[in-house]
mmCIF file of the N, C-alpha and C atoms, coordinates in Angstrom:
data_MODEL
# 
_entry.id   MODEL 
# 
loop_
_atom_site.group_PDB 
_atom_site.id 
_atom_site.type_symbol 
_atom_site.label_atom_id 
_atom_site.label_alt_id 
_atom_site.label_comp_id 
_atom_site.label_asym_id 
_atom_site.label_entity_id 
_atom_site.label_seq_id 
_atom_site.pdbx_PDB_ins_code 
_atom_site.Cartn_x 
_atom_site.Cartn_y 
_atom_site.Cartn_z 
_atom_site.occupancy 
_atom_site.B_iso_or_equiv 
_atom_site.pdbx_formal_charge 
_atom_site.auth_seq_id 
_atom_site.auth_comp_id 
_atom_site.auth_asym_id 
_atom_site.auth_atom_id 
_atom_site.pdbx_PDB_model_num 
ATOM 1   N N  . MET A 1 1  ? 171.756 73.085 129.776 1.00 0.00 ? 1  MET A N  1 
ATOM 2   C CA . MET A 1 1  ? 171.725 72.528 131.113 1.00 0.00 ? 1  MET A CA 1 
ATOM 3   C C  . MET A 1 1  ? 170.550 73.129 131.874 1.00 0.00 ? 1  MET A C  1 
ATOM 4   N N  . ALA A 1 2  ? 169.910 72.342 132.687 1.00 0.00 ? 2  ALA A N  1 
ATOM 5   C CA . ALA A 1 2  ? 168.746 72.801 133.440 1.00 0.00 ? 2  ALA A CA 1 
ATOM 6   C C  . ALA A 1 2  ? 169.147 73.841 134.479 1.00 0.00 ? 2  ALA A C  1 
ATOM 7   N N  . ASN A 1 3  ? 168.275 74.807 134.676 1.00 0.00 ? 3  ASN A N  1 
ATOM 8   C CA . ASN A 1 3  ? 168.479 75.827 135.682 1.00 0.00 ? 3  ASN A CA 1 
ATOM 9   C C  . ASN A 1 3  ? 167.962 75.273 137.000 1.00 0.00 ? 3  ASN A C  1 
ATOM 10  N N  . ASN A 1 4  ? 168.872 74.847 137.889 1.00 0.00 ? 4  ASN A N  1 
ATOM 11  C CA . ASN A 1 4  ? 168.469 74.180 139.125 1.00 0.00 ? 4  ASN A CA 1 
ATOM 12  C C  . ASN A 1 4  ? 167.739 75.096 140.088 1.00 0.00 ? 4  ASN A C  1 
ATOM 13  N N  . SER A 1 5  ? 167.905 76.427 139.973 1.00 0.00 ? 5  SER A N  1 
ATOM 14  C CA . SER A 1 5  ? 167.238 77.336 140.889 1.00 0.00 ? 5  SER A CA 1 
ATOM 15  C C  . SER A 1 5  ? 165.823 77.669 140.422 1.00 0.00 ? 5  SER A C  1 
ATOM 16  N N  . ALA A 1 6  ? 165.481 77.363 139.182 1.00 0.00 ? 6  ALA A N  1 
ATOM 17  C CA . ALA A 1 6  ? 164.148 77.647 138.653 1.00 0.00 ? 6  ALA A CA 1 
ATOM 18  C C  . ALA A 1 6  ? 163.180 76.538 139.068 1.00 0.00 ? 6  ALA A C  1 
ATOM 19  N N  . ARG A 1 7  ? 161.911 76.916 139.142 1.00 0.00 ? 7  ARG A N  1 
ATOM 20  C CA . ARG A 1 7  ? 160.875 75.937 139.474 1.00 0.00 ? 7  ARG A CA 1 
ATOM 21  C C  . ARG A 1 7  ? 160.048 75.679 138.230 1.00 0.00 ? 7  ARG A C  1 
ATOM 22  N N  . LEU A 1 8  ? 159.805 74.448 137.964 1.00 0.00 ? 8  LEU A N  1 
ATOM 23  C CA . LEU A 1 8  ? 159.002 74.043 136.820 1.00 0.00 ? 8  LEU A CA 1 
ATOM 24  C C  . LEU A 1 8  ? 157.589 73.747 137.302 1.00 0.00 ? 8  LEU A C  1 
ATOM 25  N N  . ARG A 1 9  ? 156.594 74.214 136.545 1.00 0.00 ? 9  ARG A N  1 
ATOM 26  C CA . ARG A 1 9  ? 155.196 73.960 136.884 1.00 0.00 ? 9  ARG A CA 1 
ATOM 27  C C  . ARG A 1 9  ? 154.575 73.097 135.790 1.00 0.00 ? 9  ARG A C  1 
ATOM 28  N N  . VAL A 1 10 ? 153.526 72.366 136.144 1.00 0.00 ? 10 VAL A N  1 
ATOM 29  C CA . VAL A 1 10 ? 152.865 71.455 135.218 1.00 0.00 ? 10 VAL A CA 1 
ATOM 30  C C  . VAL A 1 10 ? 152.305 72.202 134.004 1.00 0.00 ? 10 VAL A C  1 
ATOM 31  N N  . ALA A 1 11 ? 151.740 73.377 134.215 1.00 0.00 ? 11 ALA A N  1 
ATOM 32  C CA . ALA A 1 11 ? 151.099 74.132 133.138 1.00 0.00 ? 11 ALA A CA 1 
ATOM 33  C C  . ALA A 1 11 ? 152.014 75.236 132.605 1.00 0.00 ? 11 ALA A C  1 
ATOM 34  N N  . GLN A 1 12 ? 153.290 74.924 132.444 1.00 0.00 ? 12 GLN A N  1 
ATOM 35  C CA . GLN A 1 12 ? 154.285 75.911 132.017 1.00 0.00 ? 12 GLN A CA 1 
ATOM 36  C C  . GLN A 1 12 ? 154.944 75.483 130.709 1.00 0.00 ? 12 GLN A C  1 
ATOM 37  N N  . ARG A 1 13 ? 155.131 76.446 129.810 1.00 0.00 ? 13 ARG A N  1 
ATOM 38  C CA . ARG A 1 13 ? 155.905 76.196 128.593 1.00 0.00 ? 13 ARG A CA 1 
ATOM 39  C C  . ARG A 1 13 ? 157.357 75.963 129.009 1.00 0.00 ? 13 ARG A C  1 
ATOM 40  N N  . ALA A 1 14 ? 157.972 74.942 128.410 1.00 0.00 ? 14 ALA A N  1 
ATOM 41  C CA . ALA A 1 14 ? 159.359 74.624 128.738 1.00 0.00 ? 14 ALA A CA 1 
ATOM 42  C C  . ALA A 1 14 ? 160.027 73.957 127.534 1.00 0.00 ? 14 ALA A C  1 
ATOM 43  N N  . THR A 1 15 ? 161.337 73.976 127.546 1.00 0.00 ? 15 THR A N  1 
ATOM 44  C CA . THR A 1 15 ? 162.115 73.359 126.481 1.00 0.00 ? 15 THR A CA 1 
ATOM 45  C C  . THR A 1 15 ? 162.650 72.015 126.972 1.00 0.00 ? 15 THR A C  1 
ATOM 46  N N  . TYR A 1 16 ? 162.482 70.997 126.128 1.00 0.00 ? 16 TYR A N  1 
ATOM 47  C CA . TYR A 1 16 ? 162.917 69.646 126.481 1.00 0.00 ? 16 TYR A CA 1 
ATOM 48  C C  . TYR A 1 16 ? 163.785 69.055 125.377 1.00 0.00 ? 16 TYR A C  1 
ATOM 49  N N  . ARG A 1 17 ? 164.635 68.120 125.779 1.00 0.00 ? 17 ARG A N  1 
ATOM 50  C CA . ARG A 1 17 ? 165.395 67.290 124.848 1.00 0.00 ? 17 ARG A CA 1 
ATOM 51  C C  . ARG A 1 17 ? 165.032 65.844 125.181 1.00 0.00 ? 17 ARG A C  1 
ATOM 52  N N  . ILE A 1 18 ? 164.498 65.140 124.183 1.00 0.00 ? 18 ILE A N  1 
ATOM 53  C CA . ILE A 1 18 ? 164.088 63.748 124.353 1.00 0.00 ? 18 ILE A CA 1 
ATOM 54  C C  . ILE A 1 18 ? 164.981 62.893 123.468 1.00 0.00 ? 18 ILE A C  1 
ATOM 55  N N  . GLN A 1 19 ? 165.647 61.931 124.041 1.00 0.00 ? 19 GLN A N  1 
ATOM 56  C CA . GLN A 1 19 ? 166.507 61.028 123.270 1.00 0.00 ? 19 GLN A CA 1 
ATOM 57  C C  . GLN A 1 19 ? 165.814 59.678 123.175 1.00 0.00 ? 19 GLN A C  1 
ATOM 58  N N  . ILE A 1 20 ? 165.704 59.177 121.945 1.00 0.00 ? 20 ILE A N  1 
ATOM 59  C CA . ILE A 1 20 ? 165.046 57.889 121.745 1.00 0.00 ? 20 ILE A CA 1 
ATOM 60  C C  . ILE A 1 20 ? 165.984 56.930 121.031 1.00 0.00 ? 20 ILE A C  1 
ATOM 61  N N  . GLN A 1 21 ? 165.742 55.664 121.250 1.00 0.00 ? 21 GLN A N  1 
ATOM 62  C CA . GLN A 1 21 ? 166.455 54.604 120.546 1.00 0.00 ? 21 GLN A CA 1 
ATOM 63  C C  . GLN A 1 21 ? 165.662 54.306 119.285 1.00 0.00 ? 21 GLN A C  1 
ATOM 64  N N  . GLY A 1 22 ? 166.293 54.456 118.142 1.00 0.00 ? 22 GLY A N  1 
ATOM 65  C CA . GLY A 1 22 ? 165.608 54.259 116.876 1.00 0.00 ? 22 GLY A CA 1 
ATOM 66  C C  . GLY A 1 22 ? 165.774 55.487 116.010 1.00 0.00 ? 22 GLY A C  1 
ATOM 67  N N  . PHE A 1 23 ? 165.264 55.415 114.794 1.00 0.00 ? 23 PHE A N  1 
ATOM 68  C CA . PHE A 1 23 ? 165.476 56.497 113.839 1.00 0.00 ? 23 PHE A CA 1 
ATOM 69  C C  . PHE A 1 23 ? 164.159 57.128 113.410 1.00 0.00 ? 23 PHE A C  1 
ATOM 70  N N  . LEU A 1 24 ? 164.088 58.440 113.516 1.00 0.00 ? 24 LEU A N  1 
ATOM 71  C CA . LEU A 1 24 ? 163.024 59.252 112.930 1.00 0.00 ? 24 LEU A CA 1 
ATOM 72  C C  . LEU A 1 24 ? 163.717 60.343 112.125 1.00 0.00 ? 24 LEU A C  1 
ATOM 73  N N  . ASP A 1 25 ? 163.255 60.606 110.909 1.00 0.00 ? 25 ASP A N  1 
ATOM 74  C CA . ASP A 1 25 ? 163.839 61.725 110.173 1.00 0.00 ? 25 ASP A CA 1 
ATOM 75  C C  . ASP A 1 25 ? 163.006 62.975 110.443 1.00 0.00 ? 25 ASP A C  1 
ATOM 76  N N  . ASP A 1 26 ? 163.485 64.118 109.925 1.00 0.00 ? 26 ASP A N  1 
ATOM 77  C CA . ASP A 1 26 ? 162.826 65.384 110.236 1.00 0.00 ? 26 ASP A CA 1 
ATOM 78  C C  . ASP A 1 26 ? 161.433 65.527 109.632 1.00 0.00 ? 26 ASP A C  1 
ATOM 79  N N  . SER A 1 27 ? 161.025 64.604 108.775 1.00 0.00 ? 27 SER A N  1 
ATOM 80  C CA . SER A 1 27 ? 159.667 64.654 108.232 1.00 0.00 ? 27 SER A CA 1 
ATOM 81  C C  . SER A 1 27 ? 158.617 64.358 109.318 1.00 0.00 ? 27 SER A C  1 
ATOM 82  N N  . TRP A 1 28 ? 159.036 63.838 110.452 1.00 0.00 ? 28 TRP A N  1 
ATOM 83  C CA . TRP A 1 28 ? 158.141 63.546 111.569 1.00 0.00 ? 28 TRP A CA 1 
ATOM 84  C C  . TRP A 1 28 ? 157.885 64.767 112.448 1.00 0.00 ? 28 TRP A C  1 
ATOM 85  N N  . ALA A 1 29 ? 158.546 65.886 112.186 1.00 0.00 ? 29 ALA A N  1 
ATOM 86  C CA . ALA A 1 29 ? 158.435 67.061 113.050 1.00 0.00 ? 29 ALA A CA 1 
ATOM 87  C C  . ALA A 1 29 ? 156.990 67.501 113.250 1.00 0.00 ? 29 ALA A C  1 
ATOM 88  N N  . ASP A 1 30 ? 156.173 67.481 112.202 1.00 0.00 ? 30 ASP A N  1 
ATOM 89  C CA . ASP A 1 30 ? 154.773 67.893 112.331 1.00 0.00 ? 30 ASP A CA 1 
ATOM 90  C C  . ASP A 1 30 ? 153.986 66.989 113.274 1.00 0.00 ? 30 ASP A C  1 
ATOM 91  N N  . HIS A 1 31 ? 154.391 65.730 113.382 1.00 0.00 ? 31 HIS A N  1 
ATOM 92  C CA . HIS A 1 31 ? 153.714 64.790 114.274 1.00 0.00 ? 31 HIS A CA 1 
ATOM 93  C C  . HIS A 1 31 ? 154.055 65.055 115.737 1.00 0.00 ? 31 HIS A C  1 
ATOM 94  N N  . PHE A 1 32 ? 155.095 65.858 115.955 1.00 0.00 ? 32 PHE A N  1 
ATOM 95  C CA . PHE A 1 32 ? 155.543 66.155 117.316 1.00 0.00 ? 32 PHE A CA 1 
ATOM 96  C C  . PHE A 1 32 ? 155.544 67.658 117.573 1.00 0.00 ? 32 PHE A C  1 
ATOM 97  N N  . GLY A 1 33 ? 154.519 68.343 117.094 1.00 0.00 ? 33 GLY A N  1 
ATOM 98  C CA . GLY A 1 33 ? 154.333 69.758 117.386 1.00 0.00 ? 33 GLY A CA 1 
ATOM 99  C C  . GLY A 1 33 ? 155.410 70.669 116.834 1.00 0.00 ? 33 GLY A C  1 
ATOM 100 N N  . GLY A 1 34 ? 156.068 70.265 115.758 1.00 0.00 ? 34 GLY A N  1 
ATOM 101 C CA . GLY A 1 34 ? 157.095 71.100 115.153 1.00 0.00 ? 34 GLY A CA 1 
ATOM 102 C C  . GLY A 1 34 ? 158.437 71.070 115.863 1.00 0.00 ? 34 GLY A C  1 
ATOM 103 N N  . LEU A 1 35 ? 158.633 70.135 116.782 1.00 0.00 ? 35 LEU A N  1 
ATOM 104 C CA . LEU A 1 35 ? 159.913 70.030 117.470 1.00 0.00 ? 35 LEU A CA 1 
ATOM 105 C C  . LEU A 1 35 ? 161.006 69.608 116.488 1.00 0.00 ? 35 LEU A C  1 
ATOM 106 N N  . ALA A 1 36 ? 162.234 70.001 116.773 1.00 0.00 ? 36 ALA A N  1 
ATOM 107 C CA . ALA A 1 36 ? 163.371 69.651 115.919 1.00 0.00 ? 36 ALA A CA 1 
ATOM 108 C C  . ALA A 1 36 ? 163.741 68.186 116.129 1.00 0.00 ? 36 ALA A C  1 
ATOM 109 N N  . ILE A 1 37 ? 163.964 67.478 115.030 1.00 0.00 ? 37 ILE A N  1 
ATOM 110 C CA . ILE A 1 37 ? 164.336 66.065 115.085 1.00 0.00 ? 37 ILE A CA 1 
ATOM 111 C C  . ILE A 1 37 ? 165.682 65.908 114.406 1.00 0.00 ? 37 ILE A C  1 
ATOM 112 N N  . THR A 1 38 ? 166.655 65.369 115.140 1.00 0.00 ? 38 THR A N  1 
ATOM 113 C CA . THR A 1 38 ? 167.995 65.180 114.599 1.00 0.00 ? 38 THR A CA 1 
ATOM 114 C C  . THR A 1 38 ? 168.505 63.790 114.943 1.00 0.00 ? 38 THR A C  1 
ATOM 115 N N  . SER A 1 39 ? 169.401 63.295 114.100 1.00 0.00 ? 39 SER A N  1 
ATOM 116 C CA . SER A 1 39 ? 170.052 62.014 114.369 1.00 0.00 ? 39 SER A CA 1 
ATOM 117 C C  . SER A 1 39 ? 171.195 62.245 115.335 1.00 0.00 ? 39 SER A C  1 
ATOM 118 N N  . ALA A 1 40 ? 171.399 61.270 116.178 1.00 0.00 ? 40 ALA A N  1 
ATOM 119 C CA . ALA A 1 40 ? 172.504 61.329 117.133 1.00 0.00 ? 40 ALA A CA 1 
ATOM 120 C C  . ALA A 1 40 ? 173.555 60.315 116.705 1.00 0.00 ? 40 ALA A C  1 
ATOM 121 N N  . PRO A 1 41 ? 174.813 60.531 117.093 1.00 0.00 ? 41 PRO A N  1 
ATOM 122 C CA . PRO A 1 41 ? 175.823 59.514 116.798 1.00 0.00 ? 41 PRO A CA 1 
ATOM 123 C C  . PRO A 1 41 ? 175.374 58.168 117.341 1.00 0.00 ? 41 PRO A C  1 
ATOM 124 N N  . SER A 1 42 ? 175.588 57.117 116.562 1.00 0.00 ? 42 SER A N  1 
ATOM 125 C CA . SER A 1 42 ? 175.119 55.796 116.974 1.00 0.00 ? 42 SER A CA 1 
ATOM 126 C C  . SER A 1 42 ? 176.146 54.734 116.634 1.00 0.00 ? 42 SER A C  1 
ATOM 127 N N  . THR A 1 43 ? 175.920 53.576 117.193 1.00 0.00 ? 43 THR A N  1 
ATOM 128 C CA . THR A 1 43 ? 176.758 52.433 116.872 1.00 0.00 ? 43 THR A CA 1 
ATOM 129 C C  . THR A 1 43 ? 176.153 51.727 115.666 1.00 0.00 ? 43 THR A C  1 
ATOM 130 N N  . ALA A 1 44 ? 176.831 50.739 115.162 1.00 0.00 ? 44 ALA A N  1 
ATOM 131 C CA . ALA A 1 44 ? 176.329 49.996 114.002 1.00 0.00 ? 44 ALA A CA 1 
ATOM 132 C C  . ALA A 1 44 ? 175.039 49.254 114.335 1.00 0.00 ? 44 ALA A C  1 
ATOM 133 N N  . GLN A 1 45 ? 174.810 48.964 115.597 1.00 0.00 ? 45 GLN A N  1 
ATOM 134 C CA . GLN A 1 45 ? 173.647 48.181 116.001 1.00 0.00 ? 45 GLN A CA 1 
ATOM 135 C C  . GLN A 1 45 ? 172.474 49.029 116.472 1.00 0.00 ? 45 GLN A C  1 
ATOM 136 N N  . GLU A 1 46 ? 172.687 50.303 116.741 1.00 0.00 ? 46 GLU A N  1 
ATOM 137 C CA . GLU A 1 46 ? 171.641 51.091 117.392 1.00 0.00 ? 46 GLU A CA 1 
ATOM 138 C C  . GLU A 1 46 ? 171.584 52.520 116.842 1.00 0.00 ? 46 GLU A C  1 
ATOM 139 N N  . SER A 1 47 ? 170.434 52.906 116.280 1.00 0.00 ? 47 SER A N  1 
ATOM 140 C CA . SER A 1 47 ? 170.214 54.281 115.839 1.00 0.00 ? 47 SER A CA 1 
ATOM 141 C C  . SER A 1 47 ? 169.672 55.090 117.001 1.00 0.00 ? 47 SER A C  1 
ATOM 142 N N  . MET A 1 48 ? 170.014 56.379 117.040 1.00 0.00 ? 48 MET A N  1 
ATOM 143 C CA . MET A 1 48 ? 169.529 57.266 118.078 1.00 0.00 ? 48 MET A CA 1 
ATOM 144 C C  . MET A 1 48 ? 168.964 58.525 117.424 1.00 0.00 ? 48 MET A C  1 
ATOM 145 N N  . THR A 1 49 ? 167.898 59.066 118.009 1.00 0.00 ? 49 THR A N  1 
ATOM 146 C CA . THR A 1 49 ? 167.280 60.296 117.533 1.00 0.00 ? 49 THR A CA 1 
ATOM 147 C C  . THR A 1 49 ? 167.071 61.219 118.722 1.00 0.00 ? 49 THR A C  1 
ATOM 148 N N  . ILE A 1 50 ? 167.266 62.529 118.486 1.00 0.00 ? 50 ILE A N  1 
ATOM 149 C CA . ILE A 1 50 ? 167.036 63.521 119.529 1.00 0.00 ? 50 ILE A CA 1 
ATOM 150 C C  . ILE A 1 50 ? 165.938 64.462 119.051 1.00 0.00 ? 50 ILE A C  1 
ATOM 151 N N  . ILE A 1 51 ? 164.944 64.668 119.910 1.00 0.00 ? 51 ILE A N  1 
ATOM 152 C CA . ILE A 1 51 ? 163.820 65.556 119.639 1.00 0.00 ? 51 ILE A CA 1 
ATOM 153 C C  . ILE A 1 51 ? 163.926 66.708 120.638 1.00 0.00 ? 51 ILE A C  1 
ATOM 154 N N  . THR A 1 52 ? 164.001 67.937 120.116 1.00 0.00 ? 52 THR A N  1 
ATOM 155 C CA . THR A 1 52 ? 164.241 69.095 120.969 1.00 0.00 ? 52 THR A CA 1 
ATOM 156 C C  . THR A 1 52 ? 163.298 70.236 120.626 1.00 0.00 ? 52 THR A C  1 
ATOM 157 N N  . GLY A 1 53 ? 162.835 70.952 121.646 1.00 0.00 ? 53 GLY A N  1 
ATOM 158 C CA . GLY A 1 53 ? 162.050 72.153 121.408 1.00 0.00 ? 53 GLY A CA 1 
ATOM 159 C C  . GLY A 1 53 ? 161.143 72.503 122.559 1.00 0.00 ? 53 GLY A C  1 
ATOM 160 N N  . GLN A 1 54 ? 160.401 73.598 122.357 1.00 0.00 ? 54 GLN A N  1 
ATOM 161 C CA . GLN A 1 54 ? 159.475 74.066 123.378 1.00 0.00 ? 54 GLN A CA 1 
ATOM 162 C C  . GLN A 1 54 ? 158.176 73.281 123.336 1.00 0.00 ? 54 GLN A C  1 
ATOM 163 N N  . VAL A 1 55 ? 157.703 72.936 124.510 1.00 0.00 ? 55 VAL A N  1 
ATOM 164 C CA . VAL A 1 55 ? 156.454 72.209 124.696 1.00 0.00 ? 55 VAL A CA 1 
ATOM 165 C C  . VAL A 1 55 ? 155.548 73.112 125.548 1.00 0.00 ? 55 VAL A C  1 
ATOM 166 N N  . LEU A 1 56 ? 154.266 73.198 125.177 1.00 0.00 ? 56 LEU A N  1 
ATOM 167 C CA . LEU A 1 56 ? 153.348 74.118 125.862 1.00 0.00 ? 56 LEU A CA 1 
ATOM 168 C C  . LEU A 1 56 ? 153.209 73.837 127.355 1.00 0.00 ? 56 LEU A C  1 
ATOM 169 N N  . ASP A 1 57 ? 153.109 72.561 127.714 1.00 0.00 ? 57 ASP A N  1 
ATOM 170 C CA . ASP A 1 57 ? 152.957 72.176 129.114 1.00 0.00 ? 57 ASP A CA 1 
ATOM 171 C C  . ASP A 1 57 ? 153.269 70.687 129.227 1.00 0.00 ? 57 ASP A C  1 
ATOM 172 N N  . GLN A 1 58 ? 153.186 70.167 130.437 1.00 0.00 ? 58 GLN A N  1 
ATOM 173 C CA . GLN A 1 58 ? 153.550 68.765 130.615 1.00 0.00 ? 58 GLN A CA 1 
ATOM 174 C C  . GLN A 1 58 ? 152.502 67.811 130.058 1.00 0.00 ? 58 GLN A C  1 
ATOM 175 N N  . MET A 1 59 ? 151.285 68.255 129.859 1.00 0.00 ? 59 MET A N  1 
ATOM 176 C CA . MET A 1 59 ? 150.285 67.413 129.197 1.00 0.00 ? 59 MET A CA 1 
ATOM 177 C C  . MET A 1 59 ? 150.721 67.156 127.744 1.00 0.00 ? 59 MET A C  1 
ATOM 178 N N  . MET A 1 60 ? 151.215 68.204 127.070 1.00 0.00 ? 60 MET A N  1 
ATOM 179 C CA . MET A 1 60 ? 151.712 68.038 125.702 1.00 0.00 ? 60 MET A CA 1 
ATOM 180 C C  . MET A 1 60 ? 152.943 67.130 125.692 1.00 0.00 ? 60 MET A C  1 
ATOM 181 N N  . LEU A 1 61 ? 153.812 67.284 126.688 1.00 0.00 ? 61 LEU A N  1 
ATOM 182 C CA . LEU A 1 61 ? 154.990 66.421 126.799 1.00 0.00 ? 61 LEU A CA 1 
ATOM 183 C C  . LEU A 1 61 ? 154.571 64.958 126.921 1.00 0.00 ? 61 LEU A C  1 
ATOM 184 N N  . LEU A 1 62 ? 153.567 64.682 127.742 1.00 0.00 ? 62 LEU A N  1 
ATOM 185 C CA . LEU A 1 62 ? 153.083 63.306 127.885 1.00 0.00 ? 62 LEU A CA 1 
ATOM 186 C C  . LEU A 1 62 ? 152.512 62.779 126.571 1.00 0.00 ? 62 LEU A C  1 
ATOM 187 N N  . GLY A 1 63 ? 151.827 63.637 125.814 1.00 0.00 ? 63 GLY A N  1 
ATOM 188 C CA . GLY A 1 63 ? 151.314 63.232 124.505 1.00 0.00 ? 63 GLY A CA 1 
ATOM 189 C C  . GLY A 1 63 ? 152.435 62.838 123.562 1.00 0.00 ? 63 GLY A C  1 
ATOM 190 N N  . ILE A 1 64 ? 153.530 63.589 123.580 1.00 0.00 ? 64 ILE A N  1 
ATOM 191 C CA . ILE A 1 64 ? 154.685 63.270 122.732 1.00 0.00 ? 64 ILE A CA 1 
ATOM 192 C C  . ILE A 1 64 ? 155.288 61.936 123.159 1.00 0.00 ? 64 ILE A C  1 
ATOM 193 N N  . LEU A 1 65 ? 155.454 61.749 124.455 1.00 0.00 ? 65 LEU A N  1 
ATOM 194 C CA . LEU A 1 65 ? 156.030 60.497 124.957 1.00 0.00 ? 65 LEU A CA 1 
ATOM 195 C C  . LEU A 1 65 ? 155.134 59.303 124.625 1.00 0.00 ? 65 LEU A C  1 
ATOM 196 N N  . ASN A 1 66 ? 153.828 59.482 124.728 1.00 0.00 ? 66 ASN A N  1 
ATOM 197 C CA . ASN A 1 66 ? 152.893 58.404 124.367 1.00 0.00 ? 66 ASN A CA 1 
ATOM 198 C C  . ASN A 1 66 ? 152.982 58.077 122.881 1.00 0.00 ? 66 ASN A C  1 
ATOM 199 N N  . ARG A 1 67 ? 153.101 59.097 122.023 1.00 0.00 ? 67 ARG A N  1 
ATOM 200 C CA . ARG A 1 67 ? 153.235 58.870 120.588 1.00 0.00 ? 67 ARG A CA 1 
ATOM 201 C C  . ARG A 1 67 ? 154.487 58.047 120.281 1.00 0.00 ? 67 ARG A C  1 
ATOM 202 N N  . LEU A 1 68 ? 155.584 58.380 120.944 1.00 0.00 ? 68 LEU A N  1 
ATOM 203 C CA . LEU A 1 68 ? 156.829 57.628 120.750 1.00 0.00 ? 68 LEU A CA 1 
ATOM 204 C C  . LEU A 1 68 ? 156.645 56.178 121.184 1.00 0.00 ? 68 LEU A C  1 
ATOM 205 N N  . CYS A 1 69 ? 155.966 55.978 122.297 1.00 0.00 ? 69 CYS A N  1 
ATOM 206 C CA . CYS A 1 69 ? 155.691 54.626 122.783 1.00 0.00 ? 69 CYS A CA 1 
ATOM 207 C C  . CYS A 1 69 ? 154.825 53.865 121.783 1.00 0.00 ? 69 CYS A C  1 
ATOM 208 N N  . ASP A 1 70 ? 153.793 54.530 121.244 1.00 0.00 ? 70 ASP A N  1 
ATOM 209 C CA . ASP A 1 70 ? 152.920 53.898 120.248 1.00 0.00 ? 70 ASP A CA 1 
ATOM 210 C C  . ASP A 1 70 ? 153.685 53.479 119.001 1.00 0.00 ? 70 ASP A C  1 
ATOM 211 N N  . LEU A 1 71 ? 154.751 54.234 118.674 1.00 0.00 ? 71 LEU A N  1 
ATOM 212 C CA . LEU A 1 71 ? 155.589 53.891 117.516 1.00 0.00 ? 71 LEU A CA 1 
ATOM 213 C C  . LEU A 1 71 ? 156.593 52.785 117.842 1.00 0.00 ? 71 LEU A C  1 
ATOM 214 N N  . GLY A 1 72 ? 156.653 52.373 119.096 1.00 0.00 ? 72 GLY A N  1 
ATOM 215 C CA . GLY A 1 72 ? 157.578 51.319 119.503 1.00 0.00 ? 72 GLY A CA 1 
ATOM 216 C C  . GLY A 1 72 ? 159.009 51.800 119.632 1.00 0.00 ? 72 GLY A C  1 
ATOM 217 N N  . LEU A 1 73 ? 159.183 53.094 119.905 1.00 0.00 ? 73 LEU A N  1 
ATOM 218 C CA . LEU A 1 73 ? 160.524 53.672 120.028 1.00 0.00 ? 73 LEU A CA 1 
ATOM 219 C C  . LEU A 1 73 ? 160.863 53.883 121.503 1.00 0.00 ? 73 LEU A C  1 
ATOM 220 N N  . PRO A 1 74 ? 161.804 53.118 122.040 1.00 0.00 ? 74 PRO A N  1 
ATOM 221 C CA . PRO A 1 74 ? 162.162 53.252 123.449 1.00 0.00 ? 74 PRO A CA 1 
ATOM 222 C C  . PRO A 1 74 ? 162.728 54.638 123.756 1.00 0.00 ? 74 PRO A C  1 
ATOM 223 N N  . ILE A 1 75 ? 162.306 55.211 124.877 1.00 0.00 ? 75 ILE A N  1 
ATOM 224 C CA . ILE A 1 75 ? 162.765 56.523 125.314 1.00 0.00 ? 75 ILE A CA 1 
ATOM 225 C C  . ILE A 1 75 ? 163.994 56.323 126.199 1.00 0.00 ? 75 ILE A C  1 
ATOM 226 N N  . ARG A 1 76 ? 165.100 56.943 125.786 1.00 0.00 ? 76 ARG A N  1 
ATOM 227 C CA . ARG A 1 76 ? 166.349 56.828 126.553 1.00 0.00 ? 76 ARG A CA 1 
ATOM 228 C C  . ARG A 1 76 ? 166.439 57.881 127.642 1.00 0.00 ? 76 ARG A C  1 
ATOM 229 N N  . SER A 1 77 ? 166.002 59.116 127.322 1.00 0.00 ? 77 SER A N  1 
ATOM 230 C CA . SER A 1 77 ? 166.057 60.178 128.327 1.00 0.00 ? 77 SER A CA 1 
ATOM 231 C C  . SER A 1 77 ? 165.127 61.329 127.949 1.00 0.00 ? 77 SER A C  1 
ATOM 232 N N  . VAL A 1 78 ? 164.683 62.047 128.972 1.00 0.00 ? 78 VAL A N  1 
ATOM 233 C CA . VAL A 1 78 ? 163.911 63.279 128.814 1.00 0.00 ? 78 VAL A CA 1 
ATOM 234 C C  . VAL A 1 78 ? 164.602 64.299 129.711 1.00 0.00 ? 78 VAL A C  1 
ATOM 235 N N  . GLU A 1 79 ? 165.014 65.417 129.104 1.00 0.00 ? 79 GLU A N  1 
ATOM 236 C CA . GLU A 1 79 ? 165.762 66.424 129.859 1.00 0.00 ? 79 GLU A CA 1 
ATOM 237 C C  . GLU A 1 79 ? 165.090 67.789 129.718 1.00 0.00 ? 79 GLU A C  1 
ATOM 238 N N  . TRP A 1 80 ? 164.835 68.436 130.848 1.00 0.00 ? 80 TRP A N  1 
ATOM 239 C CA . TRP A 1 80 ? 164.326 69.791 130.859 1.00 0.00 ? 80 TRP A CA 1 
ATOM 240 C C  . TRP A 1 80 ? 165.515 70.725 130.678 1.00 0.00 ? 80 TRP A C  1 
ATOM 241 N N  . LEU A 1 81 ? 165.472 71.556 129.654 1.00 0.00 ? 81 LEU A N  1 
ATOM 242 C CA . LEU A 1 81 ? 166.556 72.493 129.373 1.00 0.00 ? 81 LEU A CA 1 
ATOM 243 C C  . LEU A 1 81 ? 166.218 73.858 129.955 1.00 0.00 ? 81 LEU A C  1 
ATOM 244 N N  . ALA A 1 82 ? 167.198 74.703 130.043 1.00 0.00 ? 82 ALA A N  1 
ATOM 245 C CA . ALA A 1 82 ? 166.971 76.067 130.535 1.00 0.00 ? 82 ALA A CA 1 
ATOM 246 C C  . ALA A 1 82 ? 165.895 76.723 129.685 1.00 0.00 ? 82 ALA A C  1 
ATOM 247 N N  . ASP A 1 83 ? 164.944 77.367 130.324 1.00 0.00 ? 83 ASP A N  1 
ATOM 248 C CA . ASP A 1 83 ? 163.869 78.034 129.602 1.00 0.00 ? 83 ASP A CA 1 
ATOM 249 C C  . ASP A 1 83 ? 164.435 79.085 128.659 1.00 0.00 ? 83 ASP A C  1 
ATOM 250 N N  . GLN A 1 84 ? 163.785 79.172 127.474 1.00 0.00 ? 84 GLN A N  1 
ATOM 251 C CA . GLN A 1 84 ? 164.253 80.128 126.475 1.00 0.00 ? 84 GLN A CA 1 
ATOM 252 C C  . GLN A 1 84 ? 163.173 81.113 126.157 1.00 0.00 ? 84 GLN A C  1 
# 
């Protein structure tokens, strides 16, 4: 859960959880800076993937989101997690 009293800065390392609609296996981790890639529970019609880990700054986060968009994978959510 995000630490509501903490302040996030653009040029700050932070941990994020990105949920996407679609399936990526863990072989894609290198394409996303070594972030952890896991399958999420899904319905018969819709696969879900969760990408989690530390990102150097928000510029890197935007690069990851753009890569997902380029792959045609809709982004369901982006969550800032408590810094680790």
